[in-house]
LOFI-749354 format. One record per atom (N, C-alpha, C): residue number from 1; x negated, y, z negated. Coordinates in steps of 0.02 Angstrom, whole numbers. Each point is the difference from the previous one (the first is absolute). Layout:
N
n/u/v/w
NUM/X/Y/Z
...
// end
This chain:
54
n/u/v/w
1/-33/-49/6
1/49/62/-17
1/-54/48/44
2/1/41/-10
2/-21/69/23
2/-7/59/-43
3/-31/30/-33
3/-20/37/-51
3/62/61/-10
4/42/12/47
4/51/55/-5
4/53/-39/-6
5/-6/-78/25
5/81/-41/-39
5/-4/4/-61
6/-60/3/-16
6/-5/-33/-59
6/-18/28/-72
7/-5/62/20
7/40/72/-30
7/69/30/-3
8/15/3/58
8/89/3/11
8/34/-32/-50
9/-10/-62/-11
9/17/-61/-68
9/9/23/-67
10/-50/17/4
10/-5/4/-85
10/32/62/-17
11/26/-13/-48
11/14/55/-43
11/-16/35/-48
12/-12/79/-2
12/-33/35/-25
12/-21/-25/-99
13/-48/8/-21
13/-23/-18/-60
13/-29/41/-7
14/-14/2/-98
14/-45/43/-36
14/-33/-51/-33
15/-47/30/-23
15/-66/-38/-32
15/39/-1/-72
16/-41/-58/-33
16/16/-43/-75
16/-37/92/-27
17/46/25/-68
17/-26/37/-36
17/14/75/18
18/32/2/57
18/-11/74/38
18/76/51/-41
19/18/34/-21
19/53/39/-30
19/30/50/72
20/34/-24/11
20/32/48/85
20/-13/61/-43
21/23/35/-34
21/19/88/-21
21/-60/16/-23
22/-57/-44/-48
22/-67/37/12
22/-48/0/65
23/-24/-75/-10
23/-68/1/62
23/36/17/52
24/84/-17/36
24/4/-3/77
24/-27/77/16
25/15/59/-40
25/4/67/-6
25/-39/30/-4
26/-46/-42/-31
26/-72/41/-10
26/-58/20/73
27/-32/29/9
27/-22/28/65
27/-103/-45/-25
28/-16/-1/62
28/-45/-38/22
28/-42/62/-11
29/-55/-8/-39
29/-73/19/8
29/-37/33/47
30/-58/37/4
30/-17/0/65
30/-39/-53/12
31/-47/-31/-52
31/-27/-40/26
31/38/-66/26
32/64/-15/-23
32/32/-52/7
32/25/18/94
33/17/54/6
33/-10/10/67
33/-40/16/55
34/-43/15/-36
34/-101/-21/36
34/14/-76/53
35/3/-17/-81
35/3/-83/5
35/14/-30/57
36/87/13/7
36/41/-35/33
36/46/-36/-45
37/6/-24/-67
37/29/-3/-47
37/59/34/-33
38/43/6/22
38/70/16/-16
38/55/-21/57
39/79/13/-39
39/50/-5/71
39/28/37/-28
40/41/39/80
40/51/47/0
40/70/-41/-42
41/42/46/-41
41/46/-41/-31
41/70/29/25
42/16/-23/32
42/95/57/15
42/54/-23/-64
43/35/36/-8
43/26/-17/-70
43/85/8/21
44/49/-42/10
44/73/20/22
44/34/5/-76
45/30/79/32
45/38/-11/-70
45/91/-12/20
46/36/-32/-1
46/82/4/-28
46/42/54/-25
47/22/71/21
47/23/27/-12
47/83/29/19
48/46/-55/-83
48/50/6/8
48/60/51/-12
49/-21/64/12
49/30/60/-6
49/15/27/35
50/90/2/-12
50/56/26/83
50/22/69/-33
51/-20/45/32
51/21/73/-15
51/79/11/7
52/29/-50/40
52/56/16/34
52/57/-9/-73
53/-18/-23/-31
53/51/-13/-58
53/34/-82/23
54/-20/-33/21
54/35/-41/19
54/37/-64/-16
// end
């Protein structure tokens, strides 16, 4: 199986010991960026606020 197909079938995971709210919001240091040791994190938040009052 080629690498692209294998990656598409895997569910996103978080390493053991990672606290979502703390570590995922922490910026990479200049040294980590220089070494390429960082990951871009995208956070999706569902907002159920309905201003129309329905």
